[in-house]
C-alpha positions as CSV (number, residue, x, y, z in Angstrom):
1,M,2.9,-22.4,8.8
2,T,3.8,-25.8,7.5
3,Q,5.9,-26.2,5.0
4,D,3.5,-28.1,3.5
5,T,1.4,-25.3,2.9
6,R,4.0,-22.3,2.9
7,L,3.9,-22.0,-1.5
8,W,7.5,-21.0,-1.4
9,G,11.0,-21.8,0.3
10,A,12.0,-25.1,-1.4
11,R,15.3,-23.3,-2.0
12,F,15.7,-21.7,2.1
13,R,17.9,-23.3,4.0
14,S,15.9,-22.5,6.9
15,G,12.4,-21.5,7.4
16,P,11.7,-18.0,8.2
17,D,11.7,-15.9,11.4
18,E,8.8,-15.6,12.8
19,A,8.9,-11.6,12.6
20,L,9.1,-11.6,8.6
21,M,6.3,-13.6,8.9
22,T,4.5,-11.1,10.8
23,L,5.2,-8.8,8.8
24,S,4.3,-10.6,5.6
25,R,1.1,-12.3,6.8
26,G,-1.8,-10.5,5.1
27,D,-4.5,-8.7,7.4
28,A,-7.6,-10.9,8.2
29,S,-9.4,-8.1,7.3
30,H,-7.8,-9.8,3.2
31,F,-9.6,-13.1,4.4
32,R,-12.7,-11.3,2.5
33,L,-11.2,-11.7,-0.9
34,A,-11.9,-15.7,0.0
35,P,-15.0,-15.7,-2.2
36,F,-13.0,-14.3,-4.8
37,D,-9.9,-16.7,-5.4
38,I,-12.3,-19.6,-5.3
39,V,-14.3,-18.7,-8.5
40,A,-10.8,-17.7,-9.7
41,S,-9.5,-20.9,-9.2
42,Q,-12.5,-22.8,-10.4
43,A,-12.0,-21.0,-13.9
44,H,-8.3,-22.0,-14.0
45,A,-9.0,-25.3,-13.0
46,R,-11.2,-25.8,-16.4
47,E,-8.0,-23.8,-18.0
48,L,-6.0,-26.5,-16.9
49,G,-8.3,-28.9,-18.3
50,R,-8.0,-27.5,-21.3
51,A,-4.0,-27.6,-21.4
52,G,-4.0,-31.0,-20.5
53,L,-2.5,-31.3,-16.6
54,L,-6.2,-32.2,-15.2
55,T,-8.3,-34.8,-16.3
56,N,-12.5,-34.4,-16.3
57,A,-12.2,-36.1,-13.1
58,E,-9.6,-34.3,-11.3
59,R,-11.2,-31.0,-12.8
60,D,-14.3,-31.8,-11.7
61,A,-13.2,-32.7,-8.4
62,I,-11.6,-29.8,-7.8
63,V,-14.7,-27.3,-8.8
64,S,-17.1,-29.5,-6.9
65,T,-14.6,-29.1,-3.8
66,L,-14.3,-25.7,-4.3
67,D,-17.5,-25.1,-4.6
68,A,-18.1,-26.8,-0.8
69,L,-15.5,-24.8,0.3
70,R,-17.0,-21.5,-0.6
71,A,-20.3,-22.1,1.2
72,G,-18.1,-22.9,4.7
73,V,-16.4,-20.2,4.4
74,A,-19.7,-18.2,3.5
75,A,-20.7,-19.6,6.5
76,G,-18.4,-19.5,9.3
77,D,-17.2,-22.4,9.2
78,L,-13.7,-22.4,7.2
79,L,-11.5,-19.9,8.7
80,P,-7.8,-19.2,8.2
81,A,-5.3,-20.4,10.3
82,P,-3.0,-18.6,12.6
83,G,-0.1,-20.0,9.6
84,D,-1.8,-19.2,6.9
85,E,0.6,-16.7,4.6
86,D,-2.6,-15.5,3.2
87,V,-6.0,-15.9,0.9
88,H,-4.0,-17.9,-1.6
89,T,-2.0,-20.2,0.9
90,F,-5.8,-21.0,3.4
91,M,-7.2,-21.7,-0.3
92,E,-5.1,-24.4,-1.4
93,R,-4.5,-25.4,2.6
94,L,-8.0,-26.2,2.6
95,L,-8.3,-27.6,-1.1
96,V,-5.0,-30.2,-0.6
97,E,-6.3,-30.9,2.6
98,R,-9.6,-32.4,1.1
99,L,-7.6,-33.6,-2.5
100,G,-4.1,-34.0,-1.9
101,D,-2.3,-34.3,-4.4
102,V,-4.5,-33.5,-6.9
103,G,-5.5,-30.1,-5.1
104,A,-1.9,-29.0,-5.9
105,K,-2.2,-29.7,-9.0
106,L,-3.9,-26.9,-9.2
107,R,-0.9,-24.4,-8.9
108,A,0.8,-24.8,-12.2
109,G,0.2,-22.0,-14.5
110,R,-0.3,-19.4,-12.1
111,S,1.1,-17.2,-9.9
112,R,-0.3,-15.3,-6.7
113,N,0.9,-12.2,-8.3
114,D,-2.1,-12.5,-11.0
115,Q,-4.6,-13.9,-8.5
116,A,-3.6,-11.2,-6.2
117,A,-3.9,-8.3,-8.8
118,N,-6.8,-10.4,-10.1
119,N,-9.0,-10.9,-7.1
120,L,-9.0,-7.6,-6.1
121,K,-10.9,-6.2,-9.4
122,L,-13.4,-8.5,-8.9
123,Y,-14.4,-7.8,-5.7
124,L,-13.5,-4.1,-6.8
125,R,-16.4,-4.4,-9.4
126,V,-18.5,-5.8,-7.3
127,E,-17.9,-3.7,-4.3
128,A,-18.7,0.0,-7.3
129,R,-22.1,-1.7,-7.7
130,R,-22.4,-2.0,-4.6
131,L,-21.8,1.4,-3.3
132,V,-24.1,3.3,-6.2
133,Q,-27.3,1.1,-4.9
134,E,-26.1,3.0,-1.4
135,L,-25.8,6.3,-3.0
136,L,-28.4,5.8,-5.2
137,A,-30.9,5.4,-1.9
138,L,-29.2,9.4,-0.8
139,Q,-29.8,10.3,-4.0
140,Q,-33.4,9.5,-4.1
141,A,-33.8,10.9,-0.1
142,L,-32.1,14.2,-2.2
143,I,-35.0,14.1,-4.9
144,G,-37.6,13.4,-2.5
145,Q,-36.9,16.6,-0.4
146,A,-36.0,18.6,-3.9
147,E,-39.9,17.5,-4.8
148,A,-40.8,19.1,-1.0
149,H,-40.0,22.0,-1.9
150,M,-39.9,23.3,-4.9
151,T,-41.9,26.2,-3.9
152,T,-39.1,26.9,-0.5
153,I,-36.9,29.5,-1.5
154,A,-33.7,30.1,0.0
155,P,-30.5,32.6,-0.4
156,G,-28.5,31.1,-1.9
157,F,-24.7,32.0,-1.3
158,T,-21.1,32.8,-2.2
159,H,-18.2,33.5,-0.5
160,L,-20.8,31.9,2.6
161,Q,-23.1,35.3,1.8
162,A,-26.2,36.1,0.9
163,A,-25.6,36.1,-3.1
164,Q,-28.9,35.4,-5.1
165,P,-33.0,33.8,-4.4
166,V,-32.8,30.7,-5.4
167,L,-35.7,27.4,-4.7
168,F,-34.1,25.2,-1.9
169,A,-34.5,22.2,-4.3
170,H,-32.8,23.3,-6.8
171,Q,-29.4,23.5,-3.5
172,L,-30.2,20.7,-2.7
173,L,-30.4,19.0,-6.4
174,A,-26.7,21.3,-6.7
175,H,-25.8,18.4,-4.1
176,A,-27.4,15.3,-5.5
177,Q,-25.6,16.9,-9.0
178,G,-22.0,15.9,-7.7
179,F,-23.3,12.4,-6.9
180,S,-24.5,11.4,-10.1
181,R,-21.5,12.2,-11.4
182,D,-19.7,10.3,-9.2
183,I,-22.0,6.7,-9.9
184,S,-20.8,8.4,-13.6
185,R,-17.3,7.6,-12.2
186,L,-17.5,4.3,-10.9
187,M,-18.9,3.1,-14.0
188,D,-16.4,4.4,-16.1
189,W,-14.2,3.3,-13.9
190,D,-15.7,-0.8,-14.2
191,R,-15.0,0.2,-17.7
192,R,-11.8,0.5,-18.1
193,N,-11.0,-2.1,-16.3
194,A,-12.6,-4.9,-17.5
195,R,-10.0,-6.8,-18.3
196,S,-8.1,-9.9,-16.7
197,P,-4.9,-9.9,-15.0
198,L,-5.6,-14.2,-15.1
199,G,-3.0,-15.9,-17.3
200,A,-0.4,-13.6,-16.9
201,A,1.4,-15.5,-13.7
202,A,4.1,-14.0,-12.1
203,L,4.8,-11.4,-15.6
204,A,5.3,-13.2,-18.4
205,G,2.1,-15.1,-19.4
206,S,1.7,-18.9,-19.0
207,A,3.3,-21.9,-20.7
208,I,0.1,-23.6,-19.7
209,V,-2.3,-20.8,-19.8
210,T,-3.0,-20.6,-23.2
211,S,-6.4,-19.3,-23.5
212,P,-6.8,-16.2,-20.8
213,E,-9.6,-15.2,-22.8
214,L,-12.5,-18.0,-21.7
215,S,-11.2,-17.3,-18.1
216,A,-11.8,-13.8,-19.1
217,A,-14.7,-14.7,-20.2
218,E,-16.1,-16.7,-17.6
219,L,-15.1,-14.2,-14.6
220,G,-17.6,-11.9,-16.4
221,Y,-14.3,-9.8,-17.5
222,D,-14.7,-8.6,-21.6
223,S,-11.0,-9.1,-22.6
224,P,-7.7,-10.3,-20.7
225,C,-4.8,-7.8,-20.3
226,E,-2.9,-7.1,-23.5
227,N,0.1,-6.8,-21.5
228,S,1.5,-9.8,-18.7
229,I,4.0,-6.8,-17.4
230,D,1.1,-4.5,-17.0
231,A,-1.0,-7.0,-15.7
232,V,0.6,-8.5,-12.5
233,G,2.4,-4.9,-11.9
234,S,0.1,-2.1,-12.4
235,R,-2.4,-1.1,-9.9
236,D,-3.1,1.8,-11.4
237,H,-6.8,1.1,-11.0
238,V,-7.4,0.1,-7.3
239,A,-5.6,4.4,-7.4
240,E,-7.9,5.2,-9.5
241,F,-11.0,3.8,-7.5
242,L,-10.1,5.1,-4.6
243,F,-9.6,8.7,-6.6
244,A,-13.2,8.4,-7.4
245,A,-14.0,7.3,-3.5
246,A,-12.1,10.3,-2.5
247,M,-14.0,12.7,-4.6
248,L,-17.4,10.8,-2.8
249,G,-16.1,11.5,-0.1
250,V,-15.5,15.3,-0.4
251,N,-18.6,15.8,-2.1
252,L,-20.4,14.3,0.5
253,S,-18.3,16.4,2.9
254,R,-19.6,19.4,1.4
255,L,-22.9,18.0,1.6
256,C,-22.8,17.7,5.4
257,E,-21.0,21.3,5.7
258,E,-24.4,22.8,5.0
259,V,-26.5,20.3,6.9
260,T,-24.3,21.5,10.0
261,L,-25.3,24.8,9.2
262,W,-29.2,24.6,8.0
263,S,-29.4,22.7,11.5
264,S,-27.3,25.2,13.6
265,Y,-29.4,27.6,16.1
266,Q,-28.1,30.6,13.6
267,F,-30.2,29.0,10.9
268,S,-32.4,26.7,12.1
269,W,-33.4,26.0,8.4
270,V,-33.7,22.0,8.5
271,R,-34.2,19.8,12.3
272,L,-32.6,16.5,12.1
273,D,-34.7,13.4,13.0
274,D,-34.0,11.6,16.6
275,S,-32.9,9.1,15.5
276,F,-30.4,10.9,12.9
277,S,-29.4,12.7,15.5
278,T,-26.9,12.7,18.9
279,G,-26.9,14.4,22.4
280,S,-24.0,15.8,24.5
281,S,-23.2,13.9,28.1
282,I,-23.0,17.2,29.9
283,M,-25.2,19.6,28.1
284,P,-29.4,18.4,28.1
285,Q,-30.0,20.7,25.6
286,K,-27.8,19.6,22.9
287,K,-29.1,17.6,19.7
288,N,-25.7,17.2,17.1
289,P,-25.2,16.6,13.7
290,D,-22.8,13.9,14.3
291,I,-23.4,11.7,11.0
292,A,-22.8,14.9,9.3
293,E,-19.8,15.9,11.5
294,L,-18.4,11.8,11.1
295,T,-18.8,12.0,7.3
296,R,-16.3,15.1,7.4
297,G,-14.3,13.5,9.8
298,R,-13.9,9.6,7.9
299,A,-13.5,11.7,4.0
300,A,-10.1,12.8,5.1
301,R,-9.5,9.1,6.0
302,L,-11.1,8.1,1.8
303,I,-8.1,11.1,0.7
304,G,-5.2,10.5,3.0
305,A,-5.7,6.1,1.1
306,M,-5.9,7.7,-2.3
307,N,-2.9,9.8,-1.1
308,T,-1.4,6.0,0.5
309,M,-1.8,3.7,-3.0
310,L,-0.8,6.8,-5.7
311,I,3.0,7.3,-2.9
312,A,2.8,3.4,-2.8
313,L,3.3,3.5,-6.4
314,K,5.2,6.1,-7.8
315,G,9.0,4.6,-7.1
316,L,8.1,1.0,-7.9
317,P,9.8,-0.7,-11.0
318,L,8.2,-2.9,-13.3
319,A,6.5,-5.7,-12.6
320,Y,5.4,-7.0,-9.3
321,N,6.9,-6.1,-5.7
322,R,5.6,-6.8,-2.5
323,D,4.6,-2.6,-1.6
324,L,1.6,-3.4,-4.0
325,A,0.2,-5.1,-1.6
326,E,-1.3,-1.9,-0.1
327,D,-3.3,-2.5,-2.3
328,K,-6.1,-4.4,0.0
329,H,-5.1,-2.1,3.5
330,T,-6.5,0.9,1.1
331,T,-9.3,-0.2,-0.9
332,F,-11.0,-1.7,2.4
333,D,-10.5,0.8,4.8
334,A,-12.3,3.1,2.1
335,I,-14.9,0.9,0.8
336,D,-15.4,0.3,5.0
337,A,-15.4,3.8,5.6
338,L,-18.2,4.0,2.6
339,H,-20.2,1.2,3.3
340,K,-21.1,3.1,7.2
341,I,-21.2,6.3,5.6
342,L,-24.0,5.9,3.2
343,P,-27.1,4.2,4.6
344,A,-26.6,7.0,7.5
345,M,-26.3,9.9,4.7
346,A,-29.3,8.7,3.0
347,G,-31.4,8.0,6.7
348,M,-30.6,11.4,7.7
349,I,-31.3,13.6,4.7
350,R,-34.6,11.7,4.2
351,T,-35.7,12.2,7.7
352,M,-34.9,15.7,8.2
353,K,-37.4,18.4,8.0
354,V,-37.0,21.7,6.6
355,D,-38.6,25.3,8.1
356,A,-40.0,27.0,4.9
357,A,-40.5,29.7,6.2
358,R,-37.8,30.6,8.1
359,V,-35.9,29.8,5.2
360,R,-37.7,31.9,2.8
361,H,-37.4,34.7,5.7
362,D,-34.3,34.9,5.0
363,A,-33.8,34.6,1.3
364,G,-34.7,38.2,1.4
365,K,-31.7,39.4,3.5
366,G,-28.3,40.5,2.3
367,F,-29.7,42.6,-0.4
368,T,-29.8,39.2,-2.5
369,L,-32.8,41.2,-4.7
370,A,-29.4,44.1,-6.2
371,T,-29.0,41.6,-9.4
372,E,-32.8,42.7,-10.2
373,V,-32.1,46.2,-10.8
374,A,-29.0,45.3,-12.3
375,D,-30.2,43.3,-14.9
376,W,-32.6,46.0,-15.1
377,L,-30.9,48.6,-16.5
378,A,-29.2,46.9,-18.5
379,R,-32.5,46.0,-20.4
380,Q,-33.2,49.6,-20.2
381,G,-30.0,50.2,-22.6
382,V,-28.3,51.3,-19.0
383,P,-24.6,50.0,-19.9
384,F,-24.3,47.2,-16.8
385,A,-20.7,48.6,-15.4
386,T,-22.9,51.6,-14.8
387,A,-26.0,49.6,-14.0
388,H,-23.7,47.9,-11.4
389,E,-22.8,51.8,-9.9
390,I,-26.1,52.3,-10.0
391,T,-27.6,49.3,-7.9
392,G,-24.8,49.6,-5.2
393,A,-25.5,53.2,-4.8
394,L,-29.0,52.0,-3.9
395,V,-28.1,49.4,-1.4
396,K,-26.1,51.8,0.5
397,Y,-29.3,54.5,0.5
398,C,-31.4,50.5,1.7
399,E,-28.3,50.5,4.8
400,E,-28.9,54.3,5.5
401,Q,-32.6,53.7,5.4
402,G,-32.9,50.7,7.0
403,K,-34.9,49.1,4.4
404,D,-34.8,45.9,2.6
405,L,-35.3,46.2,-1.6
406,E,-38.2,44.8,-1.8
407,R,-39.8,47.9,0.2
408,L,-38.5,50.4,-1.8
409,T,-40.9,52.8,-3.3
410,A,-41.0,55.1,-6.1
411,D,-39.9,58.3,-4.6
412,D,-36.9,55.9,-2.9
413,L,-35.6,55.1,-6.2
414,A,-35.8,58.6,-7.0
415,R,-33.7,59.9,-4.9
416,V,-30.8,57.1,-6.1
417,D,-30.4,57.8,-9.1
418,P,-33.4,59.4,-12.6
419,R,-33.0,56.2,-14.4
420,L,-34.0,53.1,-11.7
421,G,-37.9,53.7,-13.2
422,E,-41.0,52.6,-10.7
423,G,-40.7,49.5,-13.5
424,V,-38.0,47.9,-11.7
425,L,-40.4,47.7,-8.5
426,A,-42.4,44.2,-10.4
427,Q,-38.6,43.1,-10.2
428,L,-38.3,43.4,-6.7
429,T,-40.1,40.4,-5.3
430,L,-38.2,37.0,-5.3
431,E,-40.9,35.3,-7.1
432,S,-39.5,37.2,-10.0
433,A,-36.1,36.5,-9.0
434,I,-36.6,32.9,-9.6
435,E,-38.4,32.7,-12.4
436,A,-36.3,35.1,-13.9
437,R,-33.3,32.3,-13.9
438,S,-36.1,30.3,-16.9
439,G,-32.6,29.6,-18.9
440,Y,-31.5,25.4,-19.0
441,G,-30.1,24.5,-15.4
442,G,-31.3,27.9,-13.4
443,T,-33.6,28.0,-10.6
444,A,-36.7,28.6,-11.9
445,T,-39.7,26.2,-11.0
446,A,-40.4,24.7,-14.5
447,Q,-36.5,24.4,-15.6
448,V,-36.1,22.6,-11.5
449,S,-39.0,20.6,-12.1
450,M,-37.4,19.9,-15.3
451,Q,-34.0,18.8,-13.8
452,I,-36.2,16.2,-11.3
453,S,-37.3,14.4,-14.6
454,R,-34.0,14.4,-15.9
455,L,-32.3,13.2,-12.8
456,R,-35.0,10.9,-11.9
457,H,-33.7,9.6,-15.6
458,V,-30.5,9.1,-15.2
459,V,-30.8,7.6,-11.5
460,H,-32.9,4.5,-13.2
461,T,-30.3,3.9,-15.5
462,Q,-27.8,3.9,-12.7
463,S,-30.2,1.7,-10.9
464,V,-30.4,-0.4,-14.0
465,W,-26.3,-0.9,-14.0
466,A,-25.6,-1.5,-10.6
467,A,-28.6,-4.4,-10.7
468,S,-27.0,-5.6,-13.7
469,Y,-23.8,-7.5,-13.0
470,D,-22.9,-10.6,-14.7
471,G,-19.6,-11.0,-12.9
472,P,-18.6,-14.8,-11.3
473,M,-20.4,-13.5,-7.8
474,A,-23.9,-12.8,-9.5
475,K,-23.9,-16.2,-11.5
476,R,-23.3,-17.7,-7.6
477,S,-25.1,-15.5,-5.4
């Protein structure tokens, strides 16, 4: 790196050792922040114009040159040089090469500390919306499958043991509800973090940038940060974003675990499309749910990214420390992983075929209708603790006789307990069990239908949010 393009070092008697620069130099992935550094620099140029440090002509020259640099970066014509320590050095080098001393004036009144915090925050606000749009495609796939299986009855599980019958649509929508909360977390994150760090400079604020609220508005923020030390020294917004990403990874992983089970030979509930499956290099018959398995694995990395950021933060004094550079490593890894996962997951769910007959065949296995017996007895005035004991005895009888609850007769009931009247037999069907759960959020057909309707409204609202960002990148796209 030449002395002209280094942003520091005037008080040093010797240049930096290469080992230092190798450690200090930003990873190649960090230069994805160049477009955000450019729009923030344009806002800063206008601020310097208001402060009288730039003439109107100088301000306009900087802004237009930065527009040209942005186009060159987007086209791949402008790339960092080996000596560019970070994205800020990269952009200043290009600007000075084109404008000389006028370009060098832009550094006044700001620091790499507030620049770095701002660039990543702008990037995250854009990426939050991109991730939501991709996650909404998975939501649409789940809703579509749910609508196709409103009459498919499946066994619901607790402890991975058959428990009670549910609509398969209800099971799918349970995952969709979790993803809906993942989206709402990102929306809430954005609302809470719509504050600009620009103007904080190194930590104390700037004697030159005295109207940071104007730059904040230009960059799509609601306001500047309240405290300049906090603006450059905090990264809880990064940790919070990574938690949202990690929680999304966990929810994706749970869906993947179920798909892996459902697509196994032992379950045979679903058949994954060939275009979203892989085979074995040695066993010709294999058809593997690799998307589900890879997603489960990537969830571990998402959790790791969150942990890394929290650990990096826990012992740091205010304000800025270079430890904070971990914010980019962790964030980029998490976001890149999700951009690969989400489209593949949406395709896998959208194209999978459900064997409704097989699912229904399994729905009554494991005495999943036993609760219907206990509930019927309770409605007849039998204390539920006693009803529980009677139902347990009935299940034991069925096991001894090799019968399912659906095949019991009035004589069978009388042999177990006289309180088991013939009226309970009408309750011992899968359809009856489903429709009995008619309360809000239950698995009854009408409730599941209303759940889909409400979820579609939420999806629409979230889609509008994801498409309506008025930040600096949206204005220039």
